[in-house]
C-alpha positions in Angstrom: -39.2 -42.6 -42.4 -38.9 -40.8 -39.0 -36.3 -38.4 -40.5 -38.8 -37.3 -43.3 -41.3 -36.3 -40.6 -38.7 -34.2 -38.9 -37.7 -32.6 -42.2 -41.3 -31.9 -43.0 -42.0 -30.4 -39.6 -38.8 -28.3 -39.9 -39.7 -27.1 -43.4 -43.3 -26.2 -42.5 -42.1 -24.4 -39.3 -39.5 -22.5 -41.4 -42.1 -21.4 -43.9 -44.5 -20.2 -41.2 -41.7 -18.3 -39.4 -40.7 -16.7 -42.7 -44.2 -15.6 -43.5 -44.7 -14.2 -40.0 -41.4 -12.4 -40.1 -42.1 -10.8 -43.5 -45.7 -9.9 -42.5 -45.0 -8.4 -39.1 -41.4 -7.0 -39.3 -42.5 -3.7 -40.9 -45.1 -3.1 -38.2 -42.6 -3.9 -35.5 -40.2 -1.4 -37.0 -42.8 1.3 -36.9 -43.8 0.4 -33.4 -40.2 0.7 -32.3 -39.8 4.0 -34.3 -42.9 5.5 -32.7 -41.8 4.4 -29.2 -38.3 5.8 -29.6 -39.4 9.1 -31.1 -42.2 9.7 -28.7 -40.1 8.7 -25.7 -37.4 11.1 -26.9 -40.0 13.9 -26.7 -41.1 14.1 -30.3 -44.9 14.9 -30.6 -47.3 13.8 -33.2 -48.5 16.3 -35.9 -45.5 18.6 -35.5 -42.5 19.0 -37.8 -38.9 18.4 -36.7 -35.7 19.2 -38.5 -32.7 17.0 -38.2 -29.3 18.8 -38.2 -27.0 18.3 -41.2 -25.8 14.7 -41.1 -22.3 13.8 -40.0 -20.6 10.5 -39.0 -22.0 10.6 -35.5 -25.6 11.7 -36.2 -28.3 9.2 -37.3 -31.8 10.6 -36.7 -32.8 9.0 -40.1 -32.1 5.4 -41.1 -29.2 5.3 -43.6 -28.9 9.1 -44.0 -27.1 10.9 -46.8 -24.7 13.7 -45.8 -25.9 15.5 -48.9 -29.5 15.9 -47.7 -31.3 17.9 -45.0 -34.0 15.8 -43.4 -37.2 16.9 -41.7 -40.0 14.7 -40.4 -43.5 14.7 -38.9 -45.0 11.8 -37.1 -48.7 12.0 -38.0 -52.0 11.0 -36.4 -55.1 11.8 -38.5 -57.5 10.0 -36.1 -58.9 13.3 -34.9 -58.8 15.1 -38.2 -56.8 16.2 -41.2 -53.2 17.4 -41.2 -52.1 20.5 -43.2 -48.5 20.4 -44.5 -47.2 23.6 -45.9 -43.7 24.0 -47.3 -42.0 26.5 -49.5 -40.2 24.4 -52.1 -36.5 25.5 -52.3 -35.4 26.7 -55.8 -32.6 25.1 -57.8 -32.2 22.0 -55.7 -33.9 18.6 -55.2 -36.7 18.6 -52.6 -39.3 15.8 -51.8 -41.9 14.9 -49.3 -42.8 11.2 -48.8 -45.7 9.7 -46.7 -45.3 6.3 -45.0 -48.0 4.3 -43.3 -47.6 2.3 -40.1 -46.3 -0.7 -42.1 -43.5 1.4 -43.6 -45.2 1.5 -47.0 -44.6 4.6 -49.0 -48.0 5.6 -50.2 -47.4 9.1 -51.7 -44.4 11.2 -52.7 -44.1 14.5 -54.4 -41.0 16.5 -55.4 -39.8 19.8 -56.7 -40.5 18.8 -60.3 -44.2 18.4 -59.5 -44.8 21.4 -57.3 -43.2 24.9 -57.4 -43.4 27.7 -54.9 -45.6 26.8 -51.9 -46.6 23.1 -51.4 -49.9 22.8 -49.6 -50.8 19.2 -48.8 -53.8 18.0 -46.8 -53.4 14.6 -45.3 -56.7 12.9 -44.5 -58.1 9.5 -43.5 -59.2 7.5 -46.4 -62.9 8.1 -47.0 -62.9 11.7 -45.8 -64.6 14.2 -48.1 -62.7 17.5 -48.5 -63.0 20.7 -50.5 -59.6 22.4 -50.8 -57.1 23.9 -53.2 -54.4 21.8 -51.5 -53.0 18.5 -52.8 -55.1 15.9 -51.0 -53.3 12.8 -49.7 -55.5 9.9 -48.3 -53.9 7.7 -45.6 -55.2 4.2 -45.1 -53.7 4.2 -41.6 -54.3 6.9 -39.0 -50.7 6.8 -38.0 -47.4 7.1 -39.9 -44.8 9.6 -40.7 -43.9 12.2 -43.3 -40.3 12.5 -44.5 -38.9 15.7 -46.1 -35.6 15.6 -48.0 -33.7 18.6 -49.4 -30.5 18.2 -51.4 -27.6 20.4 -50.3 -25.9 21.6 -53.5 -23.3 23.6 -51.6 -22.5 23.5 -47.8 -22.6 27.4 -47.8 -26.3 27.2 -48.6 -27.2 25.2 -45.4 -28.1 28.3 -43.3 -30.4 29.5 -46.1 -32.0 26.1 -46.6 -32.4 25.6 -42.9 -34.1 29.0 -42.5 -36.5 28.0 -45.3 -37.5 24.7 -43.7 -38.0 26.4 -40.2 -41.1 28.0 -41.8 -42.6 24.7 -42.9 -45.7 23.4 -41.1 -47.2 20.1 -40.3 -50.2 20.7 -38.1 -53.8 19.7 -37.5 -56.5 21.7 -39.3 -60.3 21.9 -39.5 -60.3 24.6 -42.2 -60.6 22.4 -45.3 -63.4 20.0 -44.2 -67.0 20.0 -45.3 -69.3 20.9 -42.5 
């Protein structure tokens, strides 16, 4: 009888630990990510471009050597964020938005937008009038990840020059007064 009590206590403890782990691990991952990126000098609401991936470089988790990565740590607590990016032609390109729990809440790619991508990231509930694609974030903090496929290594300088013109910055222009 005593053994059943121990087994029951162990089972209940294991279930509680599992639920806590699953519920809070994504948030802990993002807290660690924000801590390491900001302590490394990365600022919020500014775009950064990782160099082409090789075996010794891992700015992004599980990176692909066939992709160029850019990222922006966002904070929309003070206002919206305008993201502008010229979409490269004849190659895969995407931009994905992640909240502070690592949930992907919006993605767009080169099949959905051509030419210049203009995306306005706002807090949920914010009214806007804009010709840009409006993305509503439930969290004030998160990150934006850009991916560009490298079809040929000789195109890296051209693709890199293109992404150097991309923007991820605060704006007031598109809000109602």
